[in-house]
C-alpha positions as CSV (number, residue, x, y, z in Angstrom):
1,M,0.0,0.0,0.0
2,N,1.2,3.5,-0.7
3,L,-0.3,6.8,0.6
4,V,-0.6,8.9,-2.5
5,S,-2.3,12.1,-1.4
6,T,-4.4,13.9,1.1
7,R,-7.3,15.9,-0.2
8,L,-8.8,19.1,1.2
9,I,-12.4,19.9,0.2
10,T,-13.1,23.6,-0.3
11,S,-15.7,25.9,-1.8
12,D,-12.9,27.9,-3.5
13,V,-10.3,25.7,-5.2
14,S,-8.5,28.7,-6.8
15,R,-8.0,30.5,-3.5
16,L,-6.8,27.5,-1.6
17,A,-4.5,26.3,-4.4
18,S,-3.0,29.8,-4.7
19,F,-2.4,29.9,-0.9
20,Y,-0.6,26.5,-1.0
21,E,1.4,27.6,-4.1
22,T,2.6,30.6,-2.1
23,L,3.3,28.6,1.0
24,T,5.3,25.9,-0.8
25,G,6.7,27.5,-3.9
26,V,5.2,24.6,-5.9
27,T,2.9,25.4,-8.8
28,A,-0.4,23.5,-8.6
29,D,-1.5,21.3,-11.4
30,R,-5.1,22.3,-12.2
31,P,-6.5,19.9,-14.7
32,V,-10.1,21.3,-14.2
33,D,-11.5,24.2,-12.2
34,A,-12.8,21.9,-9.5
35,F,-9.5,20.2,-8.7
36,A,-5.8,21.0,-8.1
37,E,-2.7,19.2,-6.9
38,I,0.4,20.4,-5.1
39,R,2.9,17.7,-5.9
40,T,6.0,17.2,-3.9
41,P,8.6,14.4,-4.2
42,S,7.1,12.5,-1.2
43,G,3.4,13.1,-1.6
44,T,0.6,15.2,-3.1
45,L,-1.8,17.7,-1.5
46,A,-5.0,17.5,-3.5
47,I,-7.6,20.3,-3.4
48,G,-11.1,19.5,-4.6
49,H,-14.3,21.5,-4.9
50,V,-17.1,20.4,-2.7
51,S,-19.0,19.5,-5.8
52,T,-16.5,16.7,-6.4
53,T,-17.6,14.8,-3.3
54,A,-20.9,14.0,-5.1
55,L,-18.9,11.8,-7.5
56,F,-18.3,9.4,-4.6
57,G,-21.9,9.3,-3.5
58,P,-23.6,11.5,-0.9
59,A,-21.6,14.5,0.2
60,Y,-19.7,13.3,3.2
61,A,-17.2,16.1,3.4
62,S,-17.9,19.5,5.0
63,V,-16.0,22.5,3.7
64,A,-13.8,24.4,6.2
65,D,-14.9,22.1,9.0
66,N,-11.6,20.3,9.9
67,R,-10.4,20.3,13.5
68,S,-8.6,17.0,13.6
69,S,-5.8,16.9,11.1
70,I,-2.7,18.8,10.2
71,V,-1.1,19.1,6.8
72,E,2.7,18.9,7.3
73,F,5.6,19.9,5.1
74,L,9.3,19.1,5.9
75,V,11.4,22.1,5.1
76,D,15.2,22.8,5.2
77,D,14.9,25.7,7.6
78,V,11.6,26.5,9.3
79,D,12.9,29.8,10.7
80,A,13.9,31.0,7.2
81,R,10.5,29.9,5.9
82,F,8.7,31.8,8.6
83,A,10.8,34.9,7.8
84,A,10.0,34.7,4.1
85,L,6.3,34.0,4.6
86,T,5.8,36.9,7.0
87,A,7.8,39.3,4.8
88,G,5.6,38.6,1.8
89,S,2.1,39.8,0.9
90,L,0.4,36.7,2.2
91,D,-2.1,37.3,5.0
92,L,-0.8,34.5,7.2
93,D,-2.8,33.2,10.2
94,V,0.1,32.1,12.5
95,V,-1.0,29.7,15.2
96,L,2.5,28.9,16.5
97,E,5.7,30.7,15.6
98,P,8.8,28.5,15.1
99,T,9.1,26.4,18.3
100,T,11.2,23.3,19.1
101,M,8.9,20.4,20.0
102,P,9.8,17.7,22.6
103,W,10.1,15.1,19.7
104,G,12.9,17.1,18.1
105,N,11.2,19.0,15.3
106,R,11.2,22.8,15.1
107,S,7.6,23.7,13.9
108,L,5.7,26.6,12.5
109,L,1.9,26.2,12.6
110,V,-0.5,28.3,10.5
111,R,-4.0,28.0,9.3
112,D,-5.0,28.0,5.6
113,P,-7.9,30.2,4.4
114,D,-10.4,27.3,5.2
115,G,-9.0,27.0,8.7
116,N,-7.0,23.8,8.1
117,L,-3.8,23.6,10.2
118,V,-0.5,23.5,8.3
119,N,2.8,22.6,10.0
120,F,6.2,23.4,8.5
121,F,8.9,21.6,10.4
122,T,12.6,21.0,10.4
123,P,14.1,18.1,12.4
124,V,16.7,19.6,14.7
125,T,17.8,16.8,17.1
126,D,20.0,13.9,16.0
127,A,17.1,11.4,16.5
128,A,14.6,13.6,14.5
129,R,17.2,14.1,11.7
130,A,17.8,10.4,11.5
131,K,14.1,9.6,11.4
132,F,13.6,11.8,8.3
133,G,17.0,11.1,6.7
134,V,18.2,14.7,7.1
135,E,21.9,15.4,7.7
């Protein structure tokens, strides 16, 4: 089995895809107006319009109603990412400024326009760096 992507359901694909493009520096693939993907070497963040949930049957997903998951991106330097993001024109909802966590990652936590939590992290301890294969 291989985890391929995580999908966020939104009422505004363009807004959310643009937000993640700015956060990650990765251009979204947008094959249709109702769907976009931010592809990274290790996984994909898919963004689908709420209308796409009907293709799976009854609409089980609720837009902007997530309070139980966090989208996470491993970055080379979380402090530099924070400085770049806060210096830009993006209206960033910062939940937690760069902080070293007990498990060895330095994390920055923000909310996307739909309220989903996004964590940028850099492993800083030997154990955390080894876990993620970072030297």
